[in-house]
N, C-alpha and C positions, 0 to 999 in steps of 0.2 A: 504494499499500499504507501502510494507518493505522500511526503511530508505536504504539511499546511504551511501557509505564509502569513507573517505579519509585515504589514508594509506601514512604520512608524513616521511620525513627523509630517503628516499631509498638511498642506495647507491652502488649497487650492481645488476648486470642483474640477479642472481638467486631471490633476493626480489622484484626487480619489475615484473620479471615473473610472481613469485607467487601471487603479488598484481593483475594484469592485468587477469590471469587464474580464480583466484577467483571472478572476477567481480569489482573490484575497478572501482567507477568512476571519482574519483581524484585519483591522485599520486604527490606527493611532494618532489620538492628537496629544501634543507635548505641552503640559502647561507648567511652564519653568522659565521666567524672564529671561534668565543668562543663555537659553538656548537657541540658537539661528533659526531654530524650530519651531519657538512657541507661537501661543496661539491662545488668546483670551477664550476663557468659556463660552461666552457669549457668541462670539465669531464660530467657534466650532461648533456650538449648538445649532446654529446657522446651516454651516458647510456640512456636518456628520448626519442630520435628519436622513440625507438623500441614503444613508447606508444601513439605516434601521432595519432591522429585518433580513439583511442581505450579508449581513458580515458584523462580528462581536466588535462593539466600539470600544477601546481602550484608551481612558485619559490615564495619560504619563505623567507621575509627579517626581517630586525630587524633596524628601523630608516635608511635605506639605502639611500647616496647620490645621486644625479644625474649621477654623473658617473658610479657609479654600477648598476642603474637602467638602464641606457644605454646598458651597458656591458651585462647585461641580456637579454635584450630584442634582441639585436642584434644577440647575440650566442644562447642563449636558447629557445628564441622565446614561453614564455609561454602563455597558457592561460588565464592565472590569476597571479597576484601577491598578495601575501600574507603580510599585515602589520600587524605586529607582535610587535612592540614599541610604542613610545609614538607618534607616527604621528597623525596629525589633518588633519579635513577634507578637508583643503587646500590643505595639502600634498600630500593626496590620488589624489585630481583630476590634481595634477602635475604628480604622477605616471603614472596615466592613459595616460595622453597626451605623457609622454616619450617613455612608453612602447607599448601603444596600446593594452595593456591586462585588464582584469576585474579586478576587486579588491575585496578582501576579507579582511576584519577590524577584526580583534582578540580583543575583548572587555573581561578583567578580572573582574573577577565573586567571589564574596563571600558572600556579602547581597543582600537583596530586592533592596535596593538603589543604587546599582552598576548598574541597568538596565536603569536608567536615562539617562545614557550616548547613548542609542541605539538610542533615536529620533530623534537626532541632527546628527548622522551617516547616516540614513536609505538613504538618497537624494543621496550619493555619493558613495556607494558600489551595488556591485552585489549579497553579501553576507557577513553576519555577522557572526563572531564564538564566541560564548560563551565559554571563557574556563577560570579554575580555577586558582585564584591569586597565583603565587608561594609563597611557604613559607620564612618565614623572614630569610634573609642572602644568598638567592639565587643570583647567578649573571645570571640567564638565567631568561628570560620571559615565558618560557613553557616548555614542553618534562620533567617534572619532575616527572610526576606522581602523580600531584596533582587533588584533585576533588572538586564540590562543592556539594550541595544540589540541585537535579535534579528537584525537586518538585518546586524549584524557578522560573521555567520555565513553569508549568502545565498551560495550557488555554491562554499561551500568544500569540499573533500574530504578525506576522511582515510582512513589505511590501516583502521582497523575501525570499526563503528558506534559513534557517540558520543551522549552524555545534553547536553541542554541542561535548565539547572535554574536557581534563582535567581528568586524572585516569581512562578511559575507559579499558578494557580486554576484552578478549575473555568469560570469564565468566559473564561480567556483562554488556557488552553493549545492550542486549536485555533489560534489565531491564531499563537502562539508557534512552531508545528511549519510552519504552511505560510510563514511568513515565513522561518524559518530553514533548514529543510529537513531539522531534526532526526529520525531515526528511531528517538529513544529520548529520554523525557524523566522528569525527576526532580521529585518533589514532598514536601514534609514539612509545614513551618511552613502553606503552601495551602489543606489538607485537616484543619485544626485548629480548633477553639472556642476554646481558650486554649494558651497555648505548652506544647508536649508533650500535649496533650488531644486526639489524633486523632479525628474523625465519621465514622462510619460513613456516613451519607447525602454528605458531602462526598466522601469516598473514591468511592464510588458516580459522583456525579458527575461526577467527573474523568476517573475511567476510560470512561465514556459518552464523555465531551467528546471524548478523547485516540480514541477507536475512529473517531470521525465525522468526524474530522478530514483 
């Protein structure tokens, strides 16, 4: 069975439509002002309404406070909240209560020992996402094109369907799926022509490559 894809950091109707037409299972709105893909909740709600019941809508947050989570829940009404910061399992439970949404927790990976944190998170999430640790000096937790050794995931089993992320592109996503065994993949910078500027053709190519893996 082929993997399913999440196209993250969408900000325009054209790129969202490319994701939906190509069969993306998840579409992501980044609500984090430091990101070049940041979108305000009201703008996101207007844009992503076209995805409702076609793909899972994911609000990507980084250490969001209660006020922001409540705003996202009331305005955007996402299916899932992605936690991409230093959140704790207790914070994930609070986010679930505040939003009524499912939870994706991103875990930063560089070496074998980084997977130890997964066990403590599995009871609190709907999906784990294994992303590359950003390079030294980066002020962003992800979306910078960094990747990790996908063989670190080979043969691992988790309680819920999980994502591999970090440095994926149309050219390498099929290899990443084959090597890691990932049922889900996530891409952001790998389908951009410039930081924060998604390319519909690259989105289509990524989704085609994912289906064929």
